[in-house]
C-alpha positions in Angstrom: -32.7 67.9 -86.5 -36.0 67.8 -84.7 -38.0 69.3 -87.7 -38.7 65.8 -89.5 -39.3 64.1 -86.1 -42.9 62.8 -86.1 -45.0 61.1 -83.4 -44.3 57.8 -85.3 -40.8 58.3 -84.8 -41.4 58.8 -81.0 -43.4 55.8 -80.7 -40.6 53.4 -82.6 -37.9 55.1 -80.5 -39.8 54.4 -77.2 -40.6 50.7 -78.2 -37.1 50.1 -79.1 -35.7 51.4 -75.8 -38.4 49.3 -74.0 -37.1 46.4 -75.7 -33.6 47.1 -74.9 -34.6 47.7 -71.2 -36.4 44.2 -71.1 -33.4 42.4 -72.7 -30.9 44.0 -70.2 -33.1 42.9 -67.4 -33.1 39.5 -68.6 -29.3 39.4 -69.2 -28.4 41.0 -65.8 -30.7 38.6 -63.7 -29.7 35.4 -65.4 -26.2 36.0 -64.7 -26.8 36.0 -61.0 -28.8 32.8 -60.6 -27.7 30.2 -58.5 -28.3 26.3 -59.0 -31.7 25.4 -58.3 -31.5 21.8 -57.4 -33.8 19.1 -55.7 -32.7 18.1 -52.3 -33.2 14.5 -53.5 -33.5 12.7 -56.7 -35.4 10.1 -55.0 -38.0 12.7 -53.7 -41.1 10.3 -53.6 -39.4 7.3 -52.0 -37.7 9.6 -49.3 -41.1 11.4 -48.7 -42.7 7.9 -47.8 -39.8 7.1 -45.3 -39.9 10.5 -43.8 -41.8 9.2 -40.7 -38.6 7.4 -39.6 -36.7 10.8 -39.7 -39.4 12.2 -37.6 -39.2 9.4 -35.1 -35.2 9.6 -35.1 -35.4 13.5 -34.4 -38.0 12.9 -31.7 -35.8 10.4 -30.2 -32.9 12.8 -30.1 -34.9 15.5 -28.6 -35.9 13.4 -25.8 -32.3 13.0 -24.8 -31.3 14.7 -21.5 -27.9 15.5 -23.2 -27.7 16.1 -26.9 -24.6 16.2 -29.1 -23.1 19.7 -29.5 -21.1 21.1 -32.4 -18.4 23.7 -32.4 -16.6 25.5 -35.4 -13.0 26.2 -35.3 -10.3 27.1 -37.9 -9.4 23.3 -38.1 -13.0 22.4 -39.1 -16.4 21.3 -37.3 -16.4 19.2 -34.3 -19.4 17.4 -32.9 -19.1 16.0 -29.4 -21.2 13.2 -28.0 -21.8 13.3 -24.3 -20.7 10.2 -22.3 -24.3 9.6 -21.5 -24.8 8.5 -25.2 -23.7 4.6 -25.7 -23.5 4.4 -29.6 -24.2 0.9 -31.2 -20.8 -0.2 -32.9 -19.5 3.3 -32.0 -20.2 4.7 -35.3 -22.0 7.8 -36.8 -23.5 8.7 -40.1 -23.4 12.1 -41.0 -24.4 14.0 -44.0 -23.2 17.6 -44.9 -25.7 18.8 -47.0 -24.7 22.0 -49.0 -27.8 23.8 -49.7 -27.0 25.4 -53.2 -24.7 22.7 -54.9 -25.4 19.0 -54.5 -21.9 18.2 -56.0 -20.2 19.5 -52.5 -22.4 17.1 -50.4 -20.5 14.9 -48.1 -22.2 11.5 -46.8 -20.0 9.4 -44.5 -20.2 6.7 -41.8 -17.3 7.2 -39.4 -16.1 5.7 -36.0 -15.9 8.1 -33.2 -12.8 8.7 -31.4 -13.1 10.0 -27.9 -16.8 10.8 -28.4 -15.9 13.4 -31.1 -16.8 13.4 -34.7 -14.5 15.8 -36.6 -14.9 17.2 -40.1 -11.7 18.8 -41.4 -11.7 22.4 -43.0 -10.1 21.0 -45.9 -13.2 19.4 -47.3 -15.5 22.6 -46.5 -16.1 25.3 -48.9 -17.6 28.8 -47.6 -21.4 28.8 -47.5 -24.4 27.4 -45.9 -24.6 23.6 -45.0 -27.0 21.4 -43.1 -25.2 18.9 -40.8 -27.4 15.8 -40.4 -25.9 13.3 -37.7 -27.5 10.0 -37.5 -26.8 7.3 -34.9 -28.4 4.4 -33.2 -28.3 3.4 -29.6 -29.8 0.2 -28.3 -31.1 -0.4 -31.9 -33.1 2.9 -31.6 -32.4 5.4 -34.4 -31.4 9.1 -33.5 -30.8 12.1 -35.8 -30.1 15.8 -35.1 -29.7 18.5 -37.8 -27.6 21.5 -37.5 -27.7 24.6 -39.8 -24.0 25.7 -40.3 -22.7 28.9 -42.1 -19.2 28.1 -42.8 -16.6 31.0 -43.4 -13.1 31.1 -44.1 -11.3 32.0 -41.0 
């Protein structure tokens, strides 16, 4: 069997095996890729307005008592301390899904008993960034939480 096997056959076999190896790597790695989406479609306009976000975060950092969040089987609850007097008792929140923009949630809601509740029914297991924005006496505030939602 190997009597007629020359160095030319060896080079061709090695080249063929190398090509198969490279193709298998391409198919293997492209199957495990996740979505790579931009955070915003209006990236440049958002960047120009980012100083307002920085100011709102600094305002929230200066508070004596900040809102706190808790994860339970029912969902995510953000509790506002009684020292925060919200304008119009409304809060805007964005639940930003880091890997799929189709799963983002952006709503403005009225608080009940100083609580913001996000039900578990709208959450899919994975990583989220919860951005909570409100105003107090005309001054903007924003606080961000990194959340890893798991099925309980």
